[in-house]
N, C-alpha and C positions, 0 to 999 in steps of 0.2 A: 625673134627667139629661134634658136637652133633647132632643127628637126628632132635631134636626139633628146633635147630638153623637153620638147612638146611630147614626144613619145613617152619619156620618163614620167611626165606629169599625168598622162593618160593612163599609164600602167598603174601608177600610184592610186589614182582615183578608182580604177577597177579593183585593186587590192583592198582598198578601204571598204568598198561596197561588198566585196566577197567576205571579208572578215566580219563585218557588221552582221551580215546575214547568217554566216555559219556559226558565229559565236553568240548570236542573238544579243548583241550589245545594245543597251539602252543609250539614250543621249547622254545621260550622266556618266555612265561607264566609259563611253567613248571619249569624253573630255579628259578623263584620267588615263585611259588605256593608251591612246595614240602618242602622247609625249613620252610615256614610259617605254612603249614599244620602239619608237624611233630612236631613243637613246640606246636601248639594248641592241638594235640593229646596227647602229654605228660602232658600238663596241665589238660586235661580232664581225663586222666588215673589217675593222682594223686588225682583229685577230687573224682572219683569213689571209689578209695581206702579209702578215708576218710569217705565216706558214708557207705561203707561196714564195716569199723571199728565201726561206730556208730550203725549199725544194730546189730553187735555182742554184743556191750555193752548194747543195749536195751534188747537183748535176755537174758543177764546175770544180768539184774537189779534185785535187791533184794526187792525193794519197788516200789509202784505206783508213789511216788514222784520222785524217781530217774528215772523211766521210762518216766514220764511226762517231766522232764527236758531234758532228752536225745532226746525225740521226738521233743521238741522245737528246740534243736540244729539241728536235722535232717531237720526240716522245713527250718531253716535258710540256711543250706548247700544246700538244693535243690534250694532255691532261688538264691544262689550264682552260682549254676550250670547253671541256666537259664541266669544269667548275663554273665557268661563265654561263653556260646553258642552264645549269642547276640554279644559280643565283637569279637568272632571268625568269625561270619558272616560278621561283618563290616570289619575286617581285610582281609578276603578272597575276599570281594567285591572290595577292593582297587586293588587287583591283577587281578581278572577275571570278575569283574562286578557283580552287584547284582543279575541279572537274573540267572547266572550260579552258583554263590555262594549259593543262596537259594536252589539249587538242591542237594547240597552235602550230606545232611543227607539221602535223599531218595536214592541217588546213593550208599552210604555206606550200607544201608539196602539191596538194590538189590544185591550188591556184596556179602554180608554175606549170603544171601539166596541162591545164585548160588553156593557159596563155600560149604555150608551145603548140598545142593542137590548133588553136585559132590562127596562129601565124603560119603554120604549115598548110592549113586549108586555104588561106589567102594566097599563098605561093602557088598552090595547085590550081587556083582559079586564074592564073596568068600573071600574078604579081611576083616578080622575081625576088623581092625583098632586098635587104642590104647585101652588097657584095662583100664576101669575107674570104680571106686567104686561109687555107688550112695547111 
């Protein structure tokens, strides 16, 4: 298996543990929650890819009119993204209730922050981490 795939699996396992703990998911809730969450995440990932594509197209626009039209498309896509998030909140609330579903974005941010800190601490301890070009 490729190192990135292993790393992705490890990150997903950490994410699941973090979410289960923070949302206090029961085993029964987890059975319903994770498939619904994974489907929503795939939809959001696809949406983010569409937005990134529009961003690239705006950067390459050759005229102001073209850039203006692409910016209008971007605005519409961002509104669709809000609608998608709202629908996801409703879907998650059917599984775990609105109070816990409304915390998911905050929990995801907290998870990513902890993951980043963990990676940075590893690098500070002599692990250079993956090489990236900026």
